[in-house]
Short mmCIF file of the C-alpha atoms (twelve columns), coordinates in Angstrom:
data_MODEL
# 
_entry.id   MODEL 
# 
loop_
_atom_site.group_PDB 
_atom_site.id 
_atom_site.type_symbol 
_atom_site.label_atom_id 
_atom_site.label_alt_id 
_atom_site.label_comp_id 
_atom_site.label_asym_id 
_atom_site.label_seq_id 
_atom_site.Cartn_x 
_atom_site.Cartn_y 
_atom_site.Cartn_z 
_atom_site.pdbx_PDB_model_num 
ATOM 1   C CA . UNK A 1   -143.058 1.079   23.650 1 
ATOM 2   C CA . UNK A 2   -143.392 2.708   27.238 1 
ATOM 3   C CA . UNK A 3   -145.229 6.083   27.847 1 
ATOM 4   C CA . UNK A 4   -143.260 9.024   29.219 1 
ATOM 5   C CA . UNK A 5   -145.900 9.439   31.862 1 
ATOM 6   C CA . UNK A 6   -145.241 5.802   33.291 1 
ATOM 7   C CA . UNK A 7   -141.415 6.489   33.699 1 
ATOM 8   C CA . UNK A 8   -140.250 8.252   37.015 1 
ATOM 9   C CA . UNK A 9   -136.684 9.850   36.725 1 
ATOM 10  C CA . UNK A 10  -134.993 9.933   40.079 1 
ATOM 11  C CA . UNK A 11  -131.507 11.304  41.642 1 
ATOM 12  C CA . UNK A 12  -130.698 9.917   44.831 1 
ATOM 13  C CA . UNK A 13  -128.309 11.767  46.992 1 
ATOM 14  C CA . UNK A 14  -126.936 11.332  50.743 1 
ATOM 15  C CA . UNK A 15  -124.334 12.981  53.247 1 
ATOM 16  C CA . UNK A 16  -123.081 9.605   54.675 1 
ATOM 17  C CA . UNK A 17  -120.380 8.977   52.295 1 
ATOM 18  C CA . UNK A 18  -117.372 7.947   54.358 1 
ATOM 19  C CA . UNK A 19  -114.637 8.075   51.417 1 
ATOM 20  C CA . UNK A 20  -115.446 11.708  50.430 1 
ATOM 21  C CA . UNK A 21  -117.594 13.245  53.318 1 
ATOM 22  C CA . UNK A 22  -120.348 15.900  52.504 1 
ATOM 23  C CA . UNK A 23  -119.497 15.641  48.781 1 
ATOM 24  C CA . UNK A 24  -123.194 16.151  47.648 1 
ATOM 25  C CA . UNK A 25  -123.301 19.728  49.196 1 
ATOM 26  C CA . UNK A 26  -119.633 21.054  49.238 1 
ATOM 27  C CA . UNK A 27  -118.959 23.997  46.792 1 
ATOM 28  C CA . UNK A 28  -118.455 22.431  43.599 1 
ATOM 29  C CA . UNK A 29  -117.816 24.869  40.635 1 
ATOM 30  C CA . UNK A 30  -119.830 27.644  42.271 1 
ATOM 31  C CA . UNK A 31  -122.720 24.781  42.873 1 
ATOM 32  C CA . UNK A 32  -122.849 21.649  44.566 1 
ATOM 33  C CA . UNK A 33  -122.923 18.120  42.975 1 
ATOM 34  C CA . UNK A 34  -126.697 17.665  43.892 1 
ATOM 35  C CA . UNK A 35  -127.691 20.787  42.077 1 
ATOM 36  C CA . UNK A 36  -125.515 20.306  39.042 1 
ATOM 37  C CA . UNK A 37  -127.413 17.222  38.298 1 
ATOM 38  C CA . UNK A 38  -130.913 18.375  39.265 1 
ATOM 39  C CA . UNK A 39  -130.864 21.438  37.075 1 
ATOM 40  C CA . UNK A 40  -129.523 19.011  34.106 1 
ATOM 41  C CA . UNK A 41  -132.751 17.096  34.647 1 
ATOM 42  C CA . UNK A 42  -134.883 20.342  34.747 1 
ATOM 43  C CA . UNK A 43  -133.153 21.288  31.508 1 
ATOM 44  C CA . UNK A 44  -134.178 18.129  29.950 1 
ATOM 45  C CA . UNK A 45  -136.297 18.561  26.601 1 
ATOM 46  C CA . UNK A 46  -138.213 15.336  26.921 1 
ATOM 47  C CA . UNK A 47  -138.518 14.519  30.948 1 
ATOM 48  C CA . UNK A 48  -141.598 15.794  32.363 1 
ATOM 49  C CA . UNK A 49  -140.896 17.955  35.262 1 
ATOM 50  C CA . UNK A 50  -143.756 16.075  37.322 1 
ATOM 51  C CA . UNK A 51  -141.964 13.106  36.694 1 
ATOM 52  C CA . UNK A 52  -138.577 13.991  38.294 1 
ATOM 53  C CA . UNK A 53  -137.824 13.326  42.316 1 
ATOM 54  C CA . UNK A 54  -135.076 14.210  44.204 1 
ATOM 55  C CA . UNK A 55  -134.681 11.354  46.760 1 
ATOM 56  C CA . UNK A 56  -132.763 12.388  49.908 1 
ATOM 57  C CA . UNK A 57  -132.721 12.401  53.753 1 
ATOM 58  C CA . UNK A 58  -130.794 14.974  55.335 1 
ATOM 59  C CA . UNK A 59  -132.183 18.609  55.534 1 
ATOM 60  C CA . UNK A 60  -129.490 20.218  53.727 1 
ATOM 61  C CA . UNK A 61  -130.247 18.213  50.471 1 
ATOM 62  C CA . UNK A 62  -134.088 18.747  51.004 1 
ATOM 63  C CA . UNK A 63  -133.233 22.343  50.923 1 
ATOM 64  C CA . UNK A 64  -131.720 22.113  47.482 1 
ATOM 65  C CA . UNK A 65  -134.532 20.142  46.161 1 
ATOM 66  C CA . UNK A 66  -137.388 22.716  47.811 1 
ATOM 67  C CA . UNK A 67  -135.281 25.686  46.648 1 
ATOM 68  C CA . UNK A 68  -135.418 24.306  42.929 1 
ATOM 69  C CA . UNK A 69  -138.938 23.378  43.118 1 
ATOM 70  C CA . UNK A 70  -138.789 19.916  42.285 1 
ATOM 71  C CA . UNK A 71  -140.568 16.902  43.923 1 
ATOM 72  C CA . UNK A 72  -138.498 15.589  47.007 1 
ATOM 73  C CA . UNK A 73  -139.094 11.980  48.056 1 
ATOM 74  C CA . UNK A 74  -138.499 11.513  51.844 1 
ATOM 75  C CA . UNK A 75  -135.815 9.123   51.926 1 
ATOM 76  C CA . UNK A 76  -135.665 7.317   55.359 1 
ATOM 77  C CA . UNK A 77  -132.224 7.282   57.399 1 
ATOM 78  C CA . UNK A 78  -132.047 3.363   56.944 1 
ATOM 79  C CA . UNK A 79  -132.066 4.179   52.808 1 
ATOM 80  C CA . UNK A 80  -129.307 6.905   53.328 1 
ATOM 81  C CA . UNK A 81  -127.290 4.289   55.506 1 
ATOM 82  C CA . UNK A 82  -127.743 1.480   53.316 1 
ATOM 83  C CA . UNK A 83  -124.503 -0.594  52.920 1 
ATOM 84  C CA . UNK A 84  -125.148 -3.241  50.658 1 
ATOM 85  C CA . UNK A 85  -124.096 -5.975  53.084 1 
ATOM 86  C CA . UNK A 86  -125.408 -9.579  53.447 1 
ATOM 87  C CA . UNK A 87  -128.640 -8.745  55.244 1 
ATOM 88  C CA . UNK A 88  -129.509 -5.749  52.893 1 
ATOM 89  C CA . UNK A 89  -132.124 -5.739  50.070 1 
ATOM 90  C CA . UNK A 90  -132.276 -3.272  47.304 1 
ATOM 91  C CA . UNK A 91  -135.852 -2.406  48.320 1 
ATOM 92  C CA . UNK A 92  -134.279 -0.875  51.359 1 
ATOM 93  C CA . UNK A 93  -131.990 1.508   49.212 1 
ATOM 94  C CA . UNK A 94  -134.732 2.146   46.453 1 
ATOM 95  C CA . UNK A 95  -137.691 2.327   48.895 1 
ATOM 96  C CA . UNK A 96  -139.744 4.563   46.389 1 
ATOM 97  C CA . UNK A 97  -140.329 1.408   44.494 1 
ATOM 98  C CA . UNK A 98  -143.787 1.257   45.899 1 
ATOM 99  C CA . UNK A 99  -144.406 4.487   46.757 1 
ATOM 100 C CA . UNK A 100 -144.666 6.691   43.632 1 
ATOM 101 C CA . UNK A 101 -147.339 6.454   41.170 1 
ATOM 102 C CA . UNK A 102 -145.123 5.155   38.170 1 
ATOM 103 C CA . UNK A 103 -144.579 1.793   36.463 1 
ATOM 104 C CA . UNK A 104 -140.618 2.218   35.574 1 
ATOM 105 C CA . UNK A 105 -137.891 4.393   36.618 1 
ATOM 106 C CA . UNK A 106 -134.717 5.782   35.227 1 
ATOM 107 C CA . UNK A 107 -131.990 6.404   38.080 1 
ATOM 108 C CA . UNK A 108 -129.491 9.028   37.367 1 
ATOM 109 C CA . UNK A 109 -126.058 9.018   39.510 1 
ATOM 110 C CA . UNK A 110 -125.839 12.317  41.170 1 
ATOM 111 C CA . UNK A 111 -121.900 12.108  41.286 1 
ATOM 112 C CA . UNK A 112 -120.956 12.341  37.486 1 
ATOM 113 C CA . UNK A 113 -121.482 15.894  36.846 1 
ATOM 114 C CA . UNK A 114 -119.823 15.447  33.216 1 
ATOM 115 C CA . UNK A 115 -123.110 13.537  32.019 1 
ATOM 116 C CA . UNK A 116 -124.387 15.703  29.233 1 
ATOM 117 C CA . UNK A 117 -127.871 16.794  29.069 1 
ATOM 118 C CA . UNK A 118 -128.240 15.190  25.584 1 
ATOM 119 C CA . UNK A 119 -127.039 11.856  26.755 1 
ATOM 120 C CA . UNK A 120 -129.760 11.929  29.771 1 
ATOM 121 C CA . UNK A 121 -132.529 12.725  27.153 1 
ATOM 122 C CA . UNK A 122 -131.199 10.058  24.645 1 
ATOM 123 C CA . UNK A 123 -131.325 7.479   27.461 1 
ATOM 124 C CA . UNK A 124 -134.810 8.410   28.434 1 
ATOM 125 C CA . UNK A 125 -136.057 8.319   24.802 1 
ATOM 126 C CA . UNK A 126 -134.132 5.081   24.419 1 
ATOM 127 C CA . UNK A 127 -135.863 3.552   27.261 1 
ATOM 128 C CA . UNK A 128 -139.338 4.639   26.119 1 
ATOM 129 C CA . UNK A 129 -138.390 2.659   22.837 1 
ATOM 130 C CA . UNK A 130 -136.900 -0.434  24.079 1 
ATOM 131 C CA . UNK A 131 -138.921 -3.551  24.741 1 
ATOM 132 C CA . UNK A 132 -136.983 -4.536  27.606 1 
ATOM 133 C CA . UNK A 133 -137.637 -3.677  31.238 1 
ATOM 134 C CA . UNK A 134 -133.884 -2.869  31.582 1 
ATOM 135 C CA . UNK A 135 -131.438 -0.509  30.379 1 
ATOM 136 C CA . UNK A 136 -127.888 0.412   31.477 1 
ATOM 137 C CA . UNK A 137 -125.245 2.651   30.340 1 
ATOM 138 C CA . UNK A 138 -122.091 1.326   29.305 1 
ATOM 139 C CA . UNK A 139 -118.614 2.714   27.746 1 
ATOM 140 C CA . UNK A 140 -117.276 0.913   24.432 1 
ATOM 141 C CA . UNK A 141 -113.806 -0.595  25.043 1 
ATOM 142 C CA . UNK A 142 -111.252 -1.994  22.559 1 
ATOM 143 C CA . UNK A 143 -108.878 -3.598  24.933 1 
ATOM 144 C CA . UNK A 144 -107.231 -6.869  25.864 1 
ATOM 145 C CA . UNK A 145 -108.367 -8.191  29.453 1 
ATOM 146 C CA . UNK A 146 -107.292 -11.319 31.731 1 
ATOM 147 C CA . UNK A 147 -108.919 -12.786 34.715 1 
ATOM 148 C CA . UNK A 148 -107.687 -13.087 37.925 1 
ATOM 149 C CA . UNK A 149 -105.563 -16.466 36.965 1 
ATOM 150 C CA . UNK A 150 -103.923 -14.596 34.255 1 
ATOM 151 C CA . UNK A 151 -105.928 -16.026 31.680 1 
ATOM 152 C CA . UNK A 152 -106.916 -13.644 28.677 1 
ATOM 153 C CA . UNK A 153 -110.544 -13.313 28.251 1 
ATOM 154 C CA . UNK A 154 -110.161 -11.148 25.278 1 
ATOM 155 C CA . UNK A 155 -110.256 -12.961 21.886 1 
ATOM 156 C CA . UNK A 156 -106.903 -12.265 20.227 1 
ATOM 157 C CA . UNK A 157 -107.450 -11.201 16.596 1 
ATOM 158 C CA . UNK A 158 -106.229 -14.191 14.316 1 
ATOM 159 C CA . UNK A 159 -104.873 -11.588 12.050 1 
ATOM 160 C CA . UNK A 160 -102.665 -10.010 14.474 1 
ATOM 161 C CA . UNK A 161 -99.239  -11.012 15.528 1 
ATOM 162 C CA . UNK A 162 -98.808  -8.118  18.134 1 
ATOM 163 C CA . UNK A 163 -101.057 -6.209  20.352 1 
ATOM 164 C CA . UNK A 164 -103.456 -3.901  17.985 1 
ATOM 165 C CA . UNK A 165 -106.487 -2.539  19.840 1 
ATOM 166 C CA . UNK A 166 -107.926 -1.330  16.600 1 
ATOM 167 C CA . UNK A 167 -108.354 -4.944  15.693 1 
ATOM 168 C CA . UNK A 168 -109.736 -6.522  19.048 1 
ATOM 169 C CA . UNK A 169 -113.581 -6.883  19.517 1 
ATOM 170 C CA . UNK A 170 -115.645 -4.633  21.382 1 
ATOM 171 C CA . UNK A 171 -116.297 -4.950  25.126 1 
ATOM 172 C CA . UNK A 172 -118.415 -2.889  27.287 1 
ATOM 173 C CA . UNK A 173 -117.782 -1.469  30.569 1 
ATOM 174 C CA . UNK A 174 -120.111 -0.488  33.241 1 
ATOM 175 C CA . UNK A 175 -120.776 3.402   33.348 1 
ATOM 176 C CA . UNK A 176 -122.402 3.530   36.716 1 
ATOM 177 C CA . UNK A 177 -124.449 6.644   35.908 1 
ATOM 178 C CA . UNK A 178 -127.663 5.827   34.035 1 
ATOM 179 C CA . UNK A 179 -130.024 2.793   35.089 1 
ATOM 180 C CA . UNK A 180 -133.468 2.054   34.169 1 
ATOM 181 C CA . UNK A 181 -135.909 -0.744  35.213 1 
ATOM 182 C CA . UNK A 182 -139.428 -1.887  36.154 1 
ATOM 183 C CA . UNK A 183 -140.492 -0.540  39.621 1 
ATOM 184 C CA . UNK A 184 -142.224 -3.796  40.651 1 
ATOM 185 C CA . UNK A 185 -139.390 -5.953  40.263 1 
ATOM 186 C CA . UNK A 186 -137.416 -4.186  43.034 1 
ATOM 187 C CA . UNK A 187 -139.627 -5.853  45.599 1 
ATOM 188 C CA . UNK A 188 -138.409 -9.348  44.169 1 
ATOM 189 C CA . UNK A 189 -134.865 -8.088  44.479 1 
ATOM 190 C CA . UNK A 190 -134.304 -7.662  40.699 1 
ATOM 191 C CA . UNK A 191 -132.622 -4.394  39.525 1 
ATOM 192 C CA . UNK A 192 -132.993 -3.518  35.916 1 
ATOM 193 C CA . UNK A 193 -133.219 -7.497  35.105 1 
ATOM 194 C CA . UNK A 194 -130.739 -10.473 34.585 1 
ATOM 195 C CA . UNK A 195 -127.439 -9.774  33.026 1 
ATOM 196 C CA . UNK A 196 -127.127 -13.373 32.481 1 
ATOM 197 C CA . UNK A 197 -130.371 -13.530 29.874 1 
ATOM 198 C CA . UNK A 198 -129.433 -11.837 26.816 1 
ATOM 199 C CA . UNK A 199 -131.501 -8.913  25.771 1 
ATOM 200 C CA . UNK A 200 -133.294 -8.717  29.511 1 
ATOM 201 C CA . UNK A 201 -131.301 -5.683  29.925 1 
ATOM 202 C CA . UNK A 202 -130.300 -3.358  27.021 1 
ATOM 203 C CA . UNK A 203 -127.110 -1.681  26.943 1 
ATOM 204 C CA . UNK A 204 -126.642 1.942   25.789 1 
ATOM 205 C CA . UNK A 205 -123.257 3.026   25.039 1 
ATOM 206 C CA . UNK A 206 -122.079 6.621   26.116 1 
ATOM 207 C CA . UNK A 207 -118.874 8.472   26.042 1 
ATOM 208 C CA . UNK A 208 -116.324 7.804   28.545 1 
ATOM 209 C CA . UNK A 209 -115.504 11.460  28.879 1 
ATOM 210 C CA . UNK A 210 -118.954 11.744  30.778 1 
ATOM 211 C CA . UNK A 211 -118.589 9.069   33.372 1 
ATOM 212 C CA . UNK A 212 -115.985 10.857  35.875 1 
ATOM 213 C CA . UNK A 213 -117.163 9.865   39.124 1 
ATOM 214 C CA . UNK A 214 -116.549 11.631  42.721 1 
ATOM 215 C CA . UNK A 215 -116.170 8.845   44.928 1 
ATOM 216 C CA . UNK A 216 -113.031 9.449   46.503 1 
ATOM 217 C CA . UNK A 217 -111.566 12.672  48.250 1 
ATOM 218 C CA . UNK A 218 -108.799 12.964  45.577 1 
ATOM 219 C CA . UNK A 219 -111.564 12.749  42.659 1 
ATOM 220 C CA . UNK A 220 -113.268 15.830  44.012 1 
ATOM 221 C CA . UNK A 221 -110.859 18.691  43.066 1 
ATOM 222 C CA . UNK A 222 -109.731 16.850  39.728 1 
ATOM 223 C CA . UNK A 223 -113.437 16.365  38.407 1 
ATOM 224 C CA . UNK A 224 -114.389 19.939  39.478 1 
ATOM 225 C CA . UNK A 225 -111.320 21.313  37.511 1 
ATOM 226 C CA . UNK A 226 -112.500 19.197  34.447 1 
ATOM 227 C CA . UNK A 227 -116.092 20.442  34.798 1 
ATOM 228 C CA . UNK A 228 -115.098 24.019  35.086 1 
ATOM 229 C CA . UNK A 229 -112.754 23.846  32.023 1 
ATOM 230 C CA . UNK A 230 -115.507 21.938  29.709 1 
ATOM 231 C CA . UNK A 231 -118.187 24.679  30.827 1 
ATOM 232 C CA . UNK A 232 -115.756 27.586  30.714 1 
ATOM 233 C CA . UNK A 233 -116.105 28.597  34.459 1 
# 
């Protein structure tokens, strides 16, 4: 069991995206992606407001945090430009790992506006109750998959002569929106834990409808349209 006061909640954003420039401050359904996610955290029924940080570098993003009166972690330019290359280390991107007074962290993607408030709260509560240091959101899949050599890696149900997704065993796909881990492990290059060690990182299934990610230019208007429809805007 973890205590709520031990767990920081961080939304990290930057303006250096090359695939969808300025996406975090562009008008989005009468707001911005950064503000939409920040308000979701502020509306939480379980996350203490003082535990929440908006980790940003650019003045435009800091202004959003100050206007909404949340903790703003002053992200460095190096962190904002982190590219994940061979000379990179995750402690450079997650540089708050040894600068905030917490033992654990829940990191929430700022680019997934369809993520529901209740899902965020359930993830936070699940992390408090898990025995593992890591928790990772996934989407349940029942389908057939092959590796790059064309070899089927899904187990074909012995009772099925033809493809039947209802009969195939469940697999999980990364949701890329909710993560949790122990802060001190980041210094060692470990984020959440070891996926090769069963139980080291627990999986948290969420709905596929919540993981629409604004990563490319063409996705921005599509996700905005879906968001407006779902929220009657």
